N, C-alpha and C positions, 0 to 999 in steps of 0.2 A: 597413646595419646599424643597428638601433634603439638609441638611447641606453639605458644601463643604470644604475639606481639600486641601491645596496646599502642594505638596511633591517636595522638592528640592533635586535632586541628579544628577549625571552624569554617563554615561556609554560609554566607549570608550576603545581603545587598551591600554591606559595608566593605567586606574583604573579598567578595567575588568567589569564583569557583577554583582559582588556581591552586590554592593550598590543598583542597580536597582532591583536585584532579591528580596532582603528582603523588599524593599519599595513596590514592587508589592504585596508581601504577606500581608503587612500591609493594603494596599489599598483594597485588596480582602476581608480582615476581616472587614474593615470599611464598605465596600459595603454590606456585609451580615448583618451588624448591622444597616444599614439605612443611611449611609453617602456616598457621592461621593468624588472623588479625581481628581485633576488636576496636572499632572506632569510638572515640569519646570526644564530645564537643557539642557546640551549638550549631544546629543545622536547620535552616529554614525549610519550609515545606518542599519546595522544588528540589533542593539539594538533598534533603532526607530521602526523597524518592530515588535520586541517583544512587544513593548508598544502598537502598533496598534492592534496586535493580541489579546491583553488582554482586549481590549474594553475601555480603559481609555483615556480620552482626555489628550493632552500634548501640551506644548508651548515650542518650540525650541529656544535656544540661538544659533544664527548663527555663533558666534565667541567667542573667549576667552574674558572675561570681567574683568575689575578691580573690586576690592571689592565694590567700590562705585557704579559702574554701575550695578553690580550683585544684590546688595541689592535694588537698585532703580527699577530694572527690576521685582524683586519679589514683591516689595511693590505695584507696579502698578497692577499686576495681582491679588494680594490679595484684593485690594480695588475694582477693577473692578468686581470681582467675589463674593464679600461679603463673603470671606473665614472665617470660624470659627476657623481654626487652621492651623499652618504651621509645617510640619515635615521635618527635615533636616538630610541628611545622606551623609557624605563625610569628609575625613580627611583634605581637603583643607580649610574648613570653620572654621577659627580660631577665637580667642576671639575678635579681631578687627572686623571681618566680623559680628559676632553675635551682637556686640555692635551697629553697624550701623543698622542692621535689627531690633533689639529690640527698638531702638529709632524711627525707621521709622513706624513700624506697631505694633507688639506686640511680646512678647517673644516666640520663637519657641520651639517645642519639638525636642530634639536632640537624634539621635541614635549614641551612643558613646561607643566604645569597650574598650578604654584604659584609660580614665580619665586624659588626659594630657593637657587639655585646660586651666586649672588654675581657671578661673572665671566662675562658673556655675550659678551665680545669674542672668545671662542674659537669662536663659532658663526657660520656663514654666515647663519642666519636662525632664527626661532622660529615654530612653529605652536602656537597655543592657541585652540581653538574653544569654550572654556567661556564662560559668560555673564559672568563677572567678569574676563575677560582684559584688558580695557582699563584696569583699575585696578591692574595689576601693572607694575612697572618692570623692563625688560630692558636697562638701561643697560650699556654705552654704545651699543647698537645703535640705528640710525635707524629711523624709521617705515617706510621702504621695505623693511626687513628683518623686519618683523613681520606675520604673518597671524593676526589676533586676532578672536575672537568667532564667533557662529553662522553668519556669512556664509561661513566656511571649514570648516564641519562636515564631517568625514570619514564620510560614509554609504556603506555598501557598495552596489554597483550594484543588487542585488536589492531592497534597502530602498528605493532611489529609485524603482524600478519599481512596488513595492507602494504607495508613497505616491500614485502616479498612478491606482491602481486602486481603492483602498479608501476609501469614504466613512465618516465617523463615524456610528455607529448610536446614536441617542438612546434611552435606556431608563431605567426607574426604578431598576433594579439590574442589575449585570453578570450576564449569563447564562453567559459563558465568560471565566474569569479566569486569566491567566497569572501564575505566580510564579517569578521568576528573580532571585536575589540575587547572581549571579556565582559565580566558582569558589572563593571563600574563606569563604563563609558556613558556620557550624557546623550540623551536623545537628540539634542541639537547637533552634536558632532557627527553622530551617525547619519542624520539627515543631510548634512553637508557632504558627506562622502557619497551618498546616493545622488545628490545633485551633480557632483563632479563627474561621476561615472556615467550619468545619463548624457552628459555633454561629450565626454571623451570616448565612450564605448556604447553608443546608443543601441547597437544590435547584440550586445553581450548579455547573456543570462547572468543575473546577479542574485545571490542569496545573502541577505543580511540577517545575522542572528543577534538578537537583543534580549535582555531580560524580559520575561513575560509581561511584567507590569508596565514596560515601556513601549511595547509594540504598537499600542493604539495611538501613541504620540508620533509615530514615524510613518511617513507615506512613501510608497514606491513612486518613483518619478517616471517610469516607463512600464509598459505591460510585461516587460521581460525581467523586471525586478520583483523580488519577493521578500517580504519582511516576516521572519519566523522567530519563534521563541528559542532561546538557547536550550539545547537538550543535554542529557547527561553524558552523551558521547558525540564528539564531532567527527568520528571516523566515517560515517556515511557521507557527510558533507566533504570531507577531505577526498574521499574516493571519487566524488562527482566533479570536483574543482580542477581547473587547469592552473590556478594561481590563487593566492590569498592575500587579503589585507588584514593584518592582525593588530592587537595591542602590543604593548612592550613586555608582556609577561610570558607565561608558559606556552601560549599558542604558537609564538614564533619559533620556539624550540621544537615543537611537534612538527611544524612544517619543514624545518631544516632536516630533522631526522628522516622524514618521508622523502626528501628531495623535492618538495613542493615549493616553488618560488614564492617568497613572501615579502610584501612591503609592510613596514611597521610604523604605526602611529603610537607614540609614547604618551601615556596619560599622566605622568608625574615626573619630577626631576630624577628620581632614582631609576625609573625605567629608561629615561632618556640617556642617562650616563651609560647604562648597560647596553642599550641599543646601539650607541655609537661604537662601542667595542665589538659587538656582535656583527655590525655591518662592516667594520674594518677588516674582519676575518672573511668577508665574502659570503656570509651566511644569510643575509637579508638586506633589504634596501630601506634606508632611513627616510621615512616620509615626514619627519618632524613631529610636532606636538599638536597640530591641527588648529592652532590659535589664529593663524593667518590664512584666510580662506583662499586667496589667490595662490599663495605658495603651496598650500596643500593640493590644490588642483593641478598645479604644474608638476609637483612631485609624483602624483598619481599618474599623470600623463606620461612622464618619463619612464616610470616603472612598467606601465602597460604597453608602451610602444617599442621598448627595447628588448627584442627577442633574445639577443646575445647575452644581455644582462641576466635575464631569467634563466637561460640555459646554464650560465656559469653558477648562479645561486643554487640551482638544483644539484649540479655536480659537486660543488663544495660541501653542501650539506650532507650528501651521501658519503663523502669521503671523511668528513669530520666525526660523524656520529656512528659508531659501530652498531650493527644490527643487534648484537647480543649484549648491549649495554645493560638492559634491565637484569639479565641473568647474572652478569658480573657483579652488579650492585647487591642483589639478594645473597649471593654466595659470601660476599664480604661481611654483610650484616650478620649472617648466621655464624660466621667465624668469631665475631665479637662476643657471642653469647657462650662460647665454649669455655 
């Protein structure tokens, strides 16, 4: 019987797809290494379909739960399924929630970007693949309990396969541009991006991906622009694109891992802070927060018209993120269960 991990995350209009996306990547890496996964959480219809398509089992929470109910729900599934480990990803899971779970079952592994929870003694270990991870304190955990930085990036299997297939195409301007700011970007911001691209790159093919509920509110500005619903995998769109405009979350990391040049629009202060660091490492180009229309347009223009910039972003991404990072992550997680 294969060892089983419980993975606790949510995916809905409020939190977007990022937590589920990186948890799916971890689950795929664990599956390749010989372990199964059971997802537990609240997944709205489109996101539940993504889980079903991935082939992983999942247990739905039908309503919002109190921390006490949530930890009890997870505990029961851990015991019933003889789980060897629990992986948790979500900003709502605070120290008190972790304490209840640690007391009930055993200490979980936590995916944590910001190091703001305070008491990490409640965790078996930490996964943080962001570029600034080494600067964060996770006291009192020891170095052996920390998987930090791009060497442990959770890339989905199809993304890893695409990286091996797709060379960077150097060109004066992008001919095929992907725009995907994640599941929480406003239709107004997405429309502004299309307006800017219609003026800057009128002959460029553009695919803008938005939540299915928002696509009717966004209009293509040229016949070469298409507005499509976000799907469970961006890999076919990454394969198609010469460059990408992303939000400040997971998608910019996926682009850097692929060597796909990425311009980044941050949707909140936390994303903006991390994007500044990400851009300072030469992994992406900071397009700002989109609040000032003229500045956004100028930043997009600079990104699209500077071929040397995009070439350098592609090279730096490929150099920073090892192709076998998901494999390294899974091996270390399994070691923690021994």
